[in-house]
TORBA-796880 format. One record per residue: residue number from 1; residue in one letter; x, y, z of N, C-alpha, C, O in turn. Coordinates in steps of 0.02 Angstrom, whole numbers, plus 50000, padded with zeros to 5 digits. Layout:
BEGIN
<pt sero="NUM" tiba="A" n_X="X" n_Y="Y" n_Z="Z" ca_X="X" ca_Y="Y" ca_Z="Z" c_X="X" c_Y="Y" c_Z="Z" o_X="X" o_Y="Y" o_Z="Z"/>
...
# end
This chain:
BEGIN
<pt sero="1" tiba="X" n_X="46639" n_Y="51982" n_Z="49847" ca_X="46706" ca_Y="52001" ca_Z="49827" c_X="46724" c_Y="51967" c_Z="49761" o_X="46709" o_Y="51908" o_Z="49751"/>
<pt sero="2" tiba="X" n_X="46755" n_Y="52004" n_Z="49719" ca_X="46772" ca_Y="51978" ca_Z="49653" c_X="46837" c_Y="51938" c_Z="49657" o_X="46883" o_Y="51956" o_Z="49693"/>
<pt sero="3" tiba="X" n_X="46840" n_Y="51884" n_Z="49620" ca_X="46899" ca_Y="51841" ca_Z="49618" c_X="46953" c_Y="51875" c_Z="49575" o_X="46937" o_Y="51904" o_Z="49523"/>
<pt sero="4" tiba="X" n_X="47017" n_Y="51873" n_Z="49597" ca_X="47070" ca_Y="51905" ca_Z="49557" c_X="47075" c_Y="51873" c_Z="49487" o_X="47065" o_Y="51813" o_Z="49479"/>
<pt sero="5" tiba="X" n_X="47091" n_Y="51915" n_Z="49439" ca_X="47098" ca_Y="51893" ca_Z="49370" c_X="47170" c_Y="51901" c_Z="49350" o_X="47200" o_Y="51953" o_Z="49360"/>
<pt sero="6" tiba="X" n_X="47198" n_Y="51848" n_Z="49321" ca_X="47266" ca_Y="51852" ca_Z="49296" c_X="47268" c_Y="51894" c_Z="49233" o_X="47225" o_Y="51887" o_Z="49189"/>
<pt sero="7" tiba="X" n_X="47317" n_Y="51937" n_Z="49229" ca_X="47327" ca_Y="51975" ca_Z="49168" c_X="47394" c_Y="51956" c_Z="49138" o_X="47439" o_Y="51934" o_Z="49174"/>
<pt sero="8" tiba="X" n_X="47401" n_Y="51963" n_Z="49074" ca_X="47463" ca_Y="51945" ca_Z="49041" c_X="47511" c_Y="52003" c_Z="49046" o_X="47492" o_Y="52060" o_Z="49034"/>
<pt sero="9" tiba="X" n_X="47574" n_Y="51988" n_Z="49063" ca_X="47624" ca_Y="52040" ca_Z="49068" c_X="47688" c_Y="52017" c_Z="49035" o_X="47701" o_Y="51957" o_Z="49028"/>
<pt sero="10" tiba="X" n_X="47729" n_Y="52066" n_Z="49016" ca_X="47795" ca_Y="52053" ca_Z="48991" c_X="47842" c_Y="52090" c_Z="49038" o_X="47829" o_Y="52148" o_Z="49055"/>
<pt sero="11" tiba="X" n_X="47896" n_Y="52058" n_Z="49058" ca_X="47944" ca_Y="52089" ca_Z="49104" c_X="48006" c_Y="52109" c_Z="49064" o_X="48035" o_Y="52069" o_Z="49028"/>
<pt sero="12" tiba="X" n_X="48025" n_Y="52173" n_Z="49071" ca_X="48084" ca_Y="52199" ca_Z="49038" c_X="48136" c_Y="52218" c_Z="49090" o_X="48119" o_Y="52248" o_Z="49141"/>
<pt sero="13" tiba="X" n_X="48199" n_Y="52200" n_Z="49078" ca_X="48253" ca_Y="52219" ca_Z="49122" c_X="48294" c_Y="52272" c_Z="49088" o_X="48314" o_Y="52265" o_Z="49030"/>
<pt sero="14" tiba="X" n_X="48307" n_Y="52327" n_Z="49124" ca_X="48345" ca_Y="52381" ca_Z="49095" c_X="48382" c_Y="52417" c_Z="49151" o_X="48351" o_Y="52439" o_Z="49199"/>
<pt sero="15" tiba="X" n_X="48447" n_Y="52423" n_Z="49145" ca_X="48488" ca_Y="52459" ca_Z="49193" c_X="48477" c_Y="52434" c_Z="49265" o_X="48474" o_Y="52475" o_Z="49311"/>
<pt sero="16" tiba="X" n_X="48470" n_Y="52370" n_Z="49273" ca_X="48461" ca_Y="52342" ca_Z="49340" c_X="48391" c_Y="52347" c_Z="49367" o_X="48378" o_Y="52325" o_Z="49423"/>
<pt sero="17" tiba="X" n_X="48345" n_Y="52377" n_Z="49330" ca_X="48277" ca_Y="52385" ca_Z="49353" c_X="48230" c_Y="52339" c_Z="49316" o_X="48249" o_Y="52305" o_Z="49268"/>
<pt sero="18" tiba="X" n_X="48169" n_Y="52337" n_Z="49338" ca_X="48118" ca_Y="52294" ca_Z="49307" c_X="48059" c_Y="52338" c_Z="49288" o_X="48038" o_Y="52382" o_Z="49326"/>
<pt sero="19" tiba="X" n_X="48034" n_Y="52327" n_Z="49228" ca_X="47975" ca_Y="52363" ca_Z="49205" c_X="47927" c_Y="52312" c_Z="49176" o_X="47945" o_Y="52272" o_Z="49133"/>
<pt sero="20" tiba="X" n_X="47866" n_Y="52313" n_Z="49200" ca_X="47816" ca_Y="52267" ca_Z="49176" c_X="47771" c_Y="52302" c_Z="49126" o_X="47755" o_Y="52361" o_Z="49134"/>
<pt sero="21" tiba="X" n_X="47752" n_Y="52267" n_Z="49075" ca_X="47712" ca_Y="52297" ca_Z="49021" c_X="47658" c_Y="52247" c_Z="49001" o_X="47671" o_Y="52187" o_Z="48998"/>
<pt sero="22" tiba="X" n_X="47600" n_Y="52273" n_Z="48988" ca_X="47544" ca_Y="52229" ca_Z="48967" c_X="47555" c_Y="52201" c_Z="48897" o_X="47585" o_Y="52234" o_Z="48854"/>
<pt sero="23" tiba="X" n_X="47531" n_Y="52141" n_Z="48887" ca_X="47528" ca_Y="52112" ca_Z="48820" c_X="47460" c_Y="52132" c_Z="48792" o_X="47410" o_Y="52124" o_Z="48825"/>
<pt sero="24" tiba="X" n_X="47458" n_Y="52157" n_Z="48730" ca_X="47394" ca_Y="52176" ca_Z="48702" c_X="47346" c_Y="52117" c_Z="48697" o_X="47366" o_Y="52059" o_Z="48701"/>
<pt sero="25" tiba="X" n_X="47283" n_Y="52132" n_Z="48687" ca_X="47230" ca_Y="52083" ca_Z="48678" c_X="47217" c_Y="52043" c_Z="48742" o_X="47204" o_Y="51983" o_Z="48739"/>
<pt sero="26" tiba="X" n_X="47219" n_Y="52077" n_Z="48799" ca_X="47201" ca_Y="52043" ca_Z="48861" c_X="47128" c_Y="52024" c_Z="48859" o_X="47087" o_Y="52060" o_Z="48830"/>
<pt sero="27" tiba="X" n_X="47112" n_Y="51969" n_Z="48889" ca_X="47043" ca_Y="51945" ca_Z="48890" c_X="47016" c_Y="51957" c_Z="48960" o_X="47042" o_Y="51932" o_Z="49010"/>
<pt sero="28" tiba="X" n_X="46963" n_Y="51996" n_Z="48963" ca_X="46932" ca_Y="52012" ca_Z="49027" c_X="46866" c_Y="51975" c_Z="49033" o_X="46828" o_Y="51969" o_Z="48985"/>
<pt sero="29" tiba="X" n_X="46852" n_Y="51950" n_Z="49093" ca_X="46790" ca_Y="51914" ca_Z="49103" c_X="46731" c_Y="51962" c_Z="49107" o_X="46740" o_Y="52022" o_Z="49119"/>
<pt sero="30" tiba="X" n_X="46673" n_Y="51936" n_Z="49096" ca_X="46612" ca_Y="51976" ca_Z="49100" c_X="46605" c_Y="52006" c_Z="49170" o_X="46585" o_Y="52063" o_Z="49179"/>
<pt sero="31" tiba="X" n_X="46621" n_Y="51966" n_Z="49220" ca_X="46616" ca_Y="51988" ca_Z="49290" c_X="46663" c_Y="52047" c_Z="49304" o_X="46645" o_Y="52094" o_Z="49339"/>
<pt sero="32" tiba="X" n_X="46724" n_Y="52044" n_Z="49277" ca_X="46772" ca_Y="52097" ca_Z="49287" c_X="46747" c_Y="52162" c_Z="49255" o_X="46752" o_Y="52215" o_Z="49285"/>
<pt sero="33" tiba="X" n_X="46721" n_Y="52157" n_Z="49194" ca_X="46695" ca_Y="52217" ca_Z="49160" c_X="46638" c_Y="52248" c_Z="49201" o_X="46636" o_Y="52308" o_Z="49211"/>
<pt sero="34" tiba="X" n_X="46593" n_Y="52206" n_Z="49224" ca_X="46536" ca_Y="52231" ca_Z="49263" c_X="46559" c_Y="52261" c_Z="49328" o_X="46533" o_Y="52313" o_Z="49349"/>
<pt sero="35" tiba="X" n_X="46607" n_Y="52230" n_Z="49361" ca_X="46633" ca_Y="52255" ca_Z="49425" c_X="46668" c_Y="52323" c_Z="49415" o_X="46660" o_Y="52368" o_Z="49456"/>
<pt sero="36" tiba="X" n_X="46706" n_Y="52330" n_Z="49362" ca_X="46741" ca_Y="52393" ca_Z="49348" c_X="46690" c_Y="52449" c_Z="49337" o_X="46699" o_Y="52504" o_Z="49364"/>
<pt sero="37" tiba="X" n_X="46639" n_Y="52436" n_Z="49297" ca_X="46587" ca_Y="52487" ca_Z="49284" c_X="46550" c_Y="52503" c_Z="49349" o_X="46535" o_Y="52562" o_Z="49362"/>
<pt sero="38" tiba="X" n_X="46536" n_Y="52453" n_Z="49388" ca_X="46501" ca_Y="52463" ca_Z="49452" c_X="46543" c_Y="52507" c_Z="49499" o_X="46516" o_Y="52550" o_Z="49533"/>
<pt sero="39" tiba="X" n_X="46608" n_Y="52495" n_Z="49501" ca_X="46652" ca_Y="52536" ca_Z="49544" c_X="46649" c_Y="52609" c_Z="49523" o_X="46647" o_Y="52654" o_Z="49566"/>
<pt sero="40" tiba="X" n_X="46649" n_Y="52622" n_Z="49459" ca_X="46647" ca_Y="52692" ca_Z="49436" c_X="46579" c_Y="52723" c_Z="49452" o_X="46576" o_Y="52779" o_Z="49477"/>
<pt sero="41" tiba="X" n_X="46526" n_Y="52686" n_Z="49439" ca_X="46458" ca_Y="52713" ca_Z="49449" c_X="46440" c_Y="52722" c_Z="49522" o_X="46417" o_Y="52775" o_Z="49543"/>
<pt sero="42" tiba="X" n_X="46449" n_Y="52669" n_Z="49561" ca_X="46422" ca_Y="52668" ca_Z="49629" c_X="46469" c_Y="52693" c_Z="49683" o_X="46447" o_Y="52722" o_Z="49732"/>
<pt sero="43" tiba="X" n_X="46534" n_Y="52682" n_Z="49674" ca_X="46580" ca_Y="52701" ca_Z="49727" c_X="46605" c_Y="52772" c_Z="49719" o_X="46635" o_Y="52800" o_Z="49765"/>
<pt sero="44" tiba="X" n_X="46593" n_Y="52802" n_Z="49661" ca_X="46615" ca_Y="52870" ca_Z="49650" c_X="46689" c_Y="52876" c_Z="49633" o_X="46716" o_Y="52932" o_Z="49631"/>
<pt sero="45" tiba="X" n_X="46722" n_Y="52820" n_Z="49620" ca_X="46792" ca_Y="52823" ca_Z="49601" c_X="46797" c_Y="52845" c_Z="49528" o_X="46752" o_Y="52833" o_Z="49488"/>
<pt sero="46" tiba="X" n_X="46852" n_Y="52878" n_Z="49512" ca_X="46863" ca_Y="52900" ca_Z="49443" c_X="46885" c_Y="52841" c_Z="49400" o_X="46907" o_Y="52790" o_Z="49426"/>
<pt sero="47" tiba="X" n_X="46878" n_Y="52849" n_Z="49335" ca_X="46899" ca_Y="52796" ca_Z="49288" c_X="46974" c_Y="52781" c_Z="49296" o_X="46992" o_Y="52722" o_Z="49299"/>
<pt sero="48" tiba="X" n_X="47018" n_Y="52832" n_Z="49299" ca_X="47089" ca_Y="52816" ca_Z="49308" c_X="47104" c_Y="52780" c_Z="49374" o_X="47147" o_Y="52736" o_Z="49377"/>
<pt sero="49" tiba="X" n_X="47068" n_Y="52798" n_Z="49427" ca_X="47079" ca_Y="52765" ca_Z="49492" c_X="47059" c_Y="52692" c_Z="49489" o_X="47094" o_Y="52648" o_Z="49515"/>
<pt sero="50" tiba="X" n_X="47002" n_Y="52677" n_Z="49459" ca_X="46980" ca_Y="52608" ca_Z="49451" c_X="47030" c_Y="52570" c_Z="49408" o_X="47046" o_Y="52512" o_Z="49421"/>
<pt sero="51" tiba="X" n_X="47055" n_Y="52602" n_Z="49355" ca_X="47106" ca_Y="52571" ca_Z="49313" c_X="47168" c_Y="52552" c_Z="49351" o_X="47196" o_Y="52498" o_Z="49341"/>
<pt sero="52" tiba="X" n_X="47191" n_Y="52597" n_Z="49394" ca_X="47250" ca_Y="52582" ca_Z="49435" c_X="47237" c_Y="52525" c_Z="49483" o_X="47278" o_Y="52480" o_Z="49491"/>
<pt sero="53" tiba="X" n_X="47179" n_Y="52526" n_Z="49515" ca_X="47163" ca_Y="52474" ca_Z="49564" c_X="47156" c_Y="52405" c_Z="49532" o_X="47174" o_Y="52355" o_Z="49563"/>
<pt sero="54" tiba="X" n_X="47130" n_Y="52403" n_Z="49472" ca_X="47119" ca_Y="52338" ca_Z="49439" c_X="47172" c_Y="52321" c_Z="49387" o_X="47170" o_Y="52268" o_Z="49356"/>
<pt sero="55" tiba="X" n_X="47221" n_Y="52366" n_Z="49378" ca_X="47275" ca_Y="52355" ca_Z="49329" c_X="47248" c_Y="52347" c_Z="49259" o_X="47267" o_Y="52302" o_Z="49222"/>
<pt sero="56" tiba="X" n_X="47201" n_Y="52391" n_Z="49242" ca_X="47170" ca_Y="52392" ca_Z="49176" c_X="47179" c_Y="52462" c_Z="49148" o_X="47170" o_Y="52510" o_Z="49185"/>
<pt sero="57" tiba="X" n_X="47195" n_Y="52469" n_Z="49084" ca_X="47202" ca_Y="52536" ca_Z="49056" c_X="47138" c_Y="52577" c_Z="49063" o_X="47083" o_Y="52551" o_Z="49056"/>
<pt sero="58" tiba="X" n_X="47146" n_Y="52642" n_Z="49079" ca_X="47087" ca_Y="52684" ca_Z="49089" c_X="47046" c_Y="52690" c_Z="49025" o_X="46985" o_Y="52699" o_Z="49028"/>
<pt sero="59" tiba="X" n_X="47079" n_Y="52685" n_Z="48968" ca_X="47041" ca_Y="52689" ca_Z="48904" c_X="46994" c_Y="52629" c_Z="48897" o_X="46940" o_Y="52636" o_Z="48869"/>
<pt sero="60" tiba="X" n_X="47014" n_Y="52572" n_Z="48922" ca_X="46972" ca_Y="52512" ca_Z="48919" c_X="46910" c_Y="52521" c_Z="48963" o_X="46855" o_Y="52505" o_Z="48943"/>
<pt sero="61" tiba="X" n_X="46921" n_Y="52547" n_Z="49023" ca_X="46865" ca_Y="52558" ca_Z="49069" c_X="46819" c_Y="52612" c_Z="49042" o_X="46758" o_Y="52606" o_Z="49048"/>
<pt sero="62" tiba="X" n_X="46847" n_Y="52665" n_Z="49012" ca_X="46806" ca_Y="52717" ca_Z="48982" c_X="46763" c_Y="52688" c_Z="48925" o_X="46705" o_Y="52707" o_Z="48917"/>
<pt sero="63" tiba="X" n_X="46792" n_Y="52643" n_Z="48886" ca_X="46754" ca_Y="52610" ca_Z="48833" c_X="46697" c_Y="52569" c_Z="48863" o_X="46641" o_Y="52571" o_Z="48838"/>
<pt sero="64" tiba="X" n_X="46712" n_Y="52531" n_Z="48916" ca_X="46660" ca_Y="52492" ca_Z="48949" c_X="46604" c_Y="52536" c_Z="48975" o_X="46545" o_Y="52518" o_Z="48972"/>
<pt sero="65" tiba="X" n_X="46621" n_Y="52595" n_Z="49000" ca_X="46570" ca_Y="52642" ca_Z="49025" c_X="46525" c_Y="52665" c_Z="48967" o_X="46464" o_Y="52668" o_Z="48975"/>
<pt sero="66" tiba="X" n_X="46556" n_Y="52681" n_Z="48910" ca_X="46516" ca_Y="52703" ca_Z="48851" c_X="46469" c_Y="52647" c_Z="48828" o_X="46411" o_Y="52659" o_Z="48814"/>
<pt sero="67" tiba="X" n_X="46495" n_Y="52587" n_Z="48825" ca_X="46454" ca_Y="52530" ca_Z="48803" c_X="46399" c_Y="52517" c_Z="48853" o_X="46343" o_Y="52500" o_Z="48834"/>
<pt sero="68" tiba="X" n_X="46414" n_Y="52524" n_Z="48918" ca_X="46363" ca_Y="52513" ca_Z="48970" c_X="46307" c_Y="52564" c_Z="48965" o_X="46249" o_Y="52546" o_Z="48975"/>
<pt sero="69" tiba="X" n_X="46323" n_Y="52626" n_Z="48950" ca_X="46271" ca_Y="52678" ca_Z="48942" c_X="46223" c_Y="52661" c_Z="48885" o_X="46164" o_Y="52678" o_Z="48887"/>
<pt sero="70" tiba="X" n_X="46250" n_Y="52627" n_Z="48835" ca_X="46208" ca_Y="52606" ca_Z="48778" c_X="46173" c_Y="52540" c_Z="48792" o_X="46131" o_Y="52518" o_Z="48752"/>
<pt sero="71" tiba="X" n_X="46189" n_Y="52508" n_Z="48848" ca_X="46157" ca_Y="52445" ca_Z="48867" c_X="46186" c_Y="52383" c_Z="48836" o_X="46153" o_Y="52331" o_Z="48834"/>
<pt sero="72" tiba="X" n_X="46248" n_Y="52386" n_Z="48812" ca_X="46277" ca_Y="52328" ca_Z="48778" c_X="46335" c_Y="52295" c_Z="48814" o_X="46372" o_Y="52257" o_Z="48783"/>
<pt sero="73" tiba="X" n_X="46343" n_Y="52309" n_Z="48878" ca_X="46401" ca_Y="52282" ca_Z="48914" c_X="46399" c_Y="52206" c_Z="48920" o_X="46451" o_Y="52173" o_Z="48916"/>
<pt sero="74" tiba="X" n_X="46340" n_Y="52178" n_Z="48929" ca_X="46335" ca_Y="52105" ca_Z="48938" c_X="46355" c_Y="52067" c_Z="48874" o_X="46378" o_Y="52011" o_Z="48878"/>
<pt sero="75" tiba="X" n_X="46345" n_Y="52097" n_Z="48816" ca_X="46362" ca_Y="52064" ca_Z="48753" c_X="46433" c_Y="52075" c_Z="48731" o_X="46456" o_Y="52044" o_Z="48683"/>
<pt sero="76" tiba="X" n_X="46469" n_Y="52118" n_Z="48766" ca_X="46538" ca_Y="52134" ca_Z="48748" c_X="46582" c_Y="52073" c_Z="48759" o_X="46578" o_Y="52041" o_Z="48812"/>
<pt sero="77" tiba="X" n_X="46624" n_Y="52057" n_Z="48711" ca_X="46670" ca_Y="52002" ca_Z="48718" c_X="46640" c_Y="51934" c_Z="48704" o_X="46674" o_Y="51883" o_Z="48713"/>
<pt sero="78" tiba="X" n_X="46578" n_Y="51931" n_Z="48682" ca_X="46546" ca_Y="51866" ca_Z="48670" c_X="46575" c_Y="51831" c_Z="48609" o_X="46567" o_Y="51771" o_Z="48601"/>
<pt sero="79" tiba="X" n_X="46609" n_Y="51869" n_Z="48565" ca_X="46638" ca_Y="51837" ca_Z="48506" c_X="46706" c_Y="51807" c_Z="48519" o_X="46734" o_Y="51772" o_Z="48477"/>
<pt sero="80" tiba="X" n_X="46734" n_Y="51820" n_Z="48579" ca_X="46799" ca_Y="51791" ca_Z="48595" c_X="46791" c_Y="51718" c_Z="48614" o_X="46743" o_Y="51698" o_Z="48647"/>
<pt sero="81" tiba="X" n_X="46840" n_Y="51679" n_Z="48593" ca_X="46837" ca_Y="51608" ca_Z="48612" c_X="46860" c_Y="51602" c_Z="48685" o_X="46907" o_Y="51637" o_Z="48706"/>
<pt sero="82" tiba="X" n_X="46829" n_Y="51558" n_Z="48723" ca_X="46848" ca_Y="51550" ca_Z="48793" c_X="46918" c_Y="51520" c_Z="48799" o_X="46940" o_Y="51481" o_Z="48756"/>
<pt sero="83" tiba="X" n_X="46952" n_Y="51538" n_Z="48852" ca_X="47019" ca_Y="51511" ca_Z="48864" c_X="47014" c_Y="51438" c_Z="48886" o_X="46968" o_Y="51419" o_Z="48921"/>
<pt sero="84" tiba="X" n_X="47062" n_Y="51399" n_Z="48863" ca_X="47064" ca_Y="51330" ca_Z="48885" c_X="47097" c_Y="51329" c_Z="48954" o_X="47126" o_Y="51379" o_Z="48977"/>
<pt sero="85" tiba="X" n_X="47092" n_Y="51273" n_Z="48987" ca_X="47122" ca_Y="51266" ca_Z="49054" c_X="47197" c_Y="51277" c_Z="49051" o_X="47226" o_Y="51308" o_Z="49096"/>
<pt sero="86" tiba="X" n_X="47229" n_Y="51253" n_Z="48999" ca_X="47302" ca_Y="51261" ca_Z="48992" c_X="47320" c_Y="51335" c_Z="48981" o_X="47369" o_Y="51359" o_Z="49010"/>
<pt sero="87" tiba="X" n_X="47280" n_Y="51371" n_Z="48942" ca_X="47294" ca_Y="51442" ca_Z="48931" c_X="47285" c_Y="51482" c_Z="48995" o_X="47324" o_Y="51527" o_Z="49010"/>
<pt sero="88" tiba="X" n_X="47234" n_Y="51465" n_Z="49034" ca_X="47224" ca_Y="51499" ca_Z="49099" c_X="47282" c_Y="51485" c_Z="49146" o_X="47307" o_Y="51531" o_Z="49179"/>
<pt sero="89" tiba="X" n_X="47303" n_Y="51422" n_Z="49148" ca_X="47359" ca_Y="51405" ca_Z="49191" c_X="47423" c_Y="51440" c_Z="49169" o_X="47462" o_Y="51462" o_Z="49211"/>
<pt sero="90" tiba="X" n_X="47434" n_Y="51444" n_Z="49104" ca_X="47493" ca_Y="51478" ca_Z="49078" c_X="47494" c_Y="51552" c_Z="49097" o_X="47545" o_Y="51577" o_Z="49119"/>
<pt sero="91" tiba="X" n_X="47437" n_Y="51586" n_Z="49091" ca_X="47435" ca_Y="51657" ca_Z="49110" c_X="47446" c_Y="51665" c_Z="49185" o_X="47479" o_Y="51712" o_Z="49207"/>
<pt sero="92" tiba="X" n_X="47419" n_Y="51619" n_Z="49224" ca_X="47429" ca_Y="51621" ca_Z="49297" c_X="47503" c_Y="51612" c_Z="49314" o_X="47530" o_Y="51648" o_Z="49356"/>
<pt sero="93" tiba="X" n_X="47536" n_Y="51564" n_Z="49282" ca_X="47607" ca_Y="51551" ca_Z="49295" c_X="47650" c_Y="51609" c_Z="49272" o_X="47698" o_Y="51627" o_Z="49306"/>
<pt sero="94" tiba="X" n_X="47633" n_Y="51639" n_Z="49215" ca_X="47671" ca_Y="51698" ca_Z="49192" c_X="47665" c_Y="51755" c_Z="49242" o_X="47713" o_Y="51790" o_Z="49256"/>
<pt sero="95" tiba="X" n_X="47605" n_Y="51764" n_Z="49268" ca_X="47594" ca_Y="51817" ca_Z="49318" c_X="47635" c_Y="51804" c_Z="49381" o_X="47667" o_Y="51849" o_Z="49408"/>
<pt sero="96" tiba="X" n_X="47634" n_Y="51742" n_Z="49404" ca_X="47673" ca_Y="51724" ca_Z="49463" c_X="47747" c_Y="51734" c_Z="49451" o_X="47782" o_Y="51760" o_Z="49494"/>
<pt sero="97" tiba="X" n_X="47772" n_Y="51714" n_Z="49393" ca_X="47842" ca_Y="51722" ca_Z="49376" c_X="47862" c_Y="51795" c_Z="49376" o_X="47914" o_Y="51813" o_Z="49403"/>
<pt sero="98" tiba="X" n_X="47821" n_Y="51838" n_Z="49347" ca_X="47835" ca_Y="51909" ca_Z="49346" c_X="47838" c_Y="51937" c_Z="49417" o_X="47881" o_Y="51978" o_Z="49433"/>
<pt sero="99" tiba="X" n_X="47792" n_Y="51916" n_Z="49460" ca_X="47790" ca_Y="51940" ca_Z="49529" c_X="47852" c_Y="51917" c_Z="49567" o_X="47883" o_Y="51956" o_Z="49602"/>
<pt sero="100" tiba="X" n_X="47869" n_Y="51853" n_Z="49561" ca_X="47928" ca_Y="51827" ca_Z="49596" c_X="47992" c_Y="51859" c_Z="49570" o_X="48038" o_Y="51872" o_Z="49609"/>
<pt sero="101" tiba="X" n_X="47995" n_Y="51872" n_Z="49505" ca_X="48054" ca_Y="51905" ca_Z="49477" c_X="48062" c_Y="51975" c_Z="49505" o_X="48117" o_Y="51996" o_Z="49522"/>
<pt sero="102" tiba="X" n_X="48006" n_Y="52011" n_Z="49511" ca_X="48010" ca_Y="52079" ca_Z="49540" c_X="48032" c_Y="52076" c_Z="49612" o_X="48073" o_Y="52116" o_Z="49634"/>
<pt sero="103" tiba="X" n_X="48005" n_Y="52029" n_Z="49650" ca_X="48025" ca_Y="52022" ca_Z="49720" c_X="48098" c_Y="52004" c_Z="49727" o_X="48133" o_Y="52032" o_Z="49769"/>
<pt sero="104" tiba="X" n_X="48122" n_Y="51958" n_Z="49685" ca_X="48193" ca_Y="51939" ca_Z="49686" c_X="48238" c_Y="51999" c_Z="49672" o_X="48287" o_Y="52010" o_Z="49707"/>
<pt sero="105" tiba="X" n_X="48221" n_Y="52038" n_Z="49621" ca_X="48262" ca_Y="52096" ca_Z="49604" c_X="48262" c_Y="52148" c_Z="49659" o_X="48313" o_Y="52179" o_Z="49673"/>
<pt sero="106" tiba="X" n_X="48204" n_Y="52157" n_Z="49691" ca_X="48201" ca_Y="52203" ca_Z="49747" c_X="48246" c_Y="52179" c_Z="49804" o_X="48282" o_Y="52219" o_Z="49834"/>
<pt sero="107" tiba="X" n_X="48242" n_Y="52115" n_Z="49820" ca_X="48283" ca_Y="52088" ca_Z="49874" c_X="48358" c_Y="52092" c_Z="49858" o_X="48398" o_Y="52105" o_Z="49903"/>
<pt sero="108" tiba="X" n_X="48376" n_Y="52082" n_Z="49796" ca_X="48446" ca_Y="52090" ca_Z="49776" c_X="48470" c_Y="52161" c_Z="49788" o_X="48525" o_Y="52171" o_Z="49815"/>
<pt sero="109" tiba="X" n_X="48430" n_Y="52209" n_Z="49768" ca_X="48448" ca_Y="52279" ca_Z="49777" c_X="48452" c_Y="52296" c_Z="49851" o_X="48498" o_Y="52332" o_Z="49873"/>
<pt sero="110" tiba="X" n_X="48405" n_Y="52271" n_Z="49890" ca_X="48405" ca_Y="52285" ca_Z="49962" c_X="48466" c_Y="52253" c_Z="49995" o_X="48498" o_Y="52284" o_Z="50038"/>
<pt sero="111" tiba="X" n_X="48483" n_Y="52192" n_Z="49975" ca_X="48542" ca_Y="52159" ca_Z="50004" c_X="48605" c_Y="52196" c_Z="49986" o_X="48650" o_Y="52204" o_Z="50028"/>
<pt sero="112" tiba="X" n_X="48610" n_Y="52220" n_Z="49924" ca_X="48669" ca_Y="52258" ca_Z="49903" c_X="48674" c_Y="52323" c_Z="49942" o_X="48728" o_Y="52344" o_Z="49961"/>
<pt sero="113" tiba="X" n_X="48617" n_Y="52355" n_Z="49954" ca_X="48617" ca_Y="52418" ca_Z="49990" c_X="48640" c_Y="52408" c_Z="50062" o_X="48682" o_Y="52445" o_Z="50087"/>
<pt sero="114" tiba="X" n_X="48614" n_Y="52357" n_Z="50095" ca_X="48631" ca_Y="52345" ca_Z="50165" c_X="48699" c_Y="52313" c_Z="50174" o_X="48727" o_Y="52314" o_Z="50229"/>
<pt sero="115" tiba="X" n_X="48727" n_Y="52284" n_Z="50121" ca_X="48793" ca_Y="52253" ca_Z="50126" c_X="48849" c_Y="52304" c_Z="50119" o_X="48907" o_Y="52288" o_Z="50132"/>
<pt sero="116" tiba="X" n_X="48834" n_Y="52365" n_Z="50099" ca_X="48884" ca_Y="52416" ca_Z="50092" c_X="48914" c_Y="52433" c_Z="50159" o_X="48880" o_Y="52430" o_Z="50211"/>
<pt sero="117" tiba="X" n_X="48978" n_Y="52451" n_Z="50158" ca_X="49012" ca_Y="52471" ca_Z="50220" c_X="48983" c_Y="52538" c_Z="50243" o_X="48970" o_Y="52582" o_Z="50202"/>
<pt sero="118" tiba="X" n_X="48973" n_Y="52546" n_Z="50309" ca_X="48948" ca_Y="52611" ca_Z="50333" c_X="49002" c_Y="52665" c_Z="50322" o_X="49061" o_Y="52653" o_Z="50331"/>
<pt sero="119" tiba="X" n_X="48980" n_Y="52723" n_Z="50303" ca_X="49026" ca_Y="52778" ca_Z="50291" c_X="49047" c_Y="52809" c_Z="50357" o_X="49010" o_Y="52807" o_Z="50406"/>
<pt sero="120" tiba="X" n_X="49107" n_Y="52837" n_Z="50358" ca_X="49131" ca_Y="52868" ca_Z="50420" c_X="49087" c_Y="52928" c_Z="50437" o_X="49065" o_Y="52964" o_Z="50393"/>
<pt sero="121" tiba="X" n_X="49076" n_Y="52938" n_Z="50500" ca_X="49035" ca_Y="52993" ca_Z="50523" c_X="48961" c_Y="52976" c_Z="50529" o_X="48921" o_Y="53019" o_Z="50549"/>
<pt sero="122" tiba="X" n_X="48943" n_Y="52916" n_Z="50512" ca_X="48873" ca_Y="52897" ca_Z="50520" c_X="48865" c_Y="52852" c_Z="50580" o_X="48912" o_Y="52817" o_Z="50600"/>
<pt sero="123" tiba="X" n_X="48807" n_Y="52854" n_Z="50609" ca_X="48794" ca_Y="52813" ca_Z="50668" c_X="48761" c_Y="52748" c_Z="50648" o_X="48725" o_Y="52746" o_Z="50598"/>
<pt sero="124" tiba="X" n_X="48774" n_Y="52697" n_Z="50686" ca_X="48742" ca_Y="52632" ca_Z="50673" c_X="48686" c_Y="52621" c_Z="50720" o_X="48653" o_Y="52569" o_Z="50717"/>
# end
């Protein structure tokens, strides 16, 4: 089983809702790239489905598939500098903050919905 990978996100608040958006230049591990390609090849899942499951843009996975067909997947990303421990921890904390913020907003909306007075003619 593959270990979860933190991705960088930005949280936007608009009209009481939350929308998460990726920060460009995400750094993917070699293992994640290989696992994504393996899922498409061996499990029969489509590129968009694997993208949804791994929270990776389908264009990125399609690129990895093209590179893998040419035999260069293992060398991909070798020019990137490795993340320091502090950078990894920061991305992990940002991910946790975004998750907790989404949960909090959901609970606020649920509490507001259930706190409303029941309308006449409805059963409890």
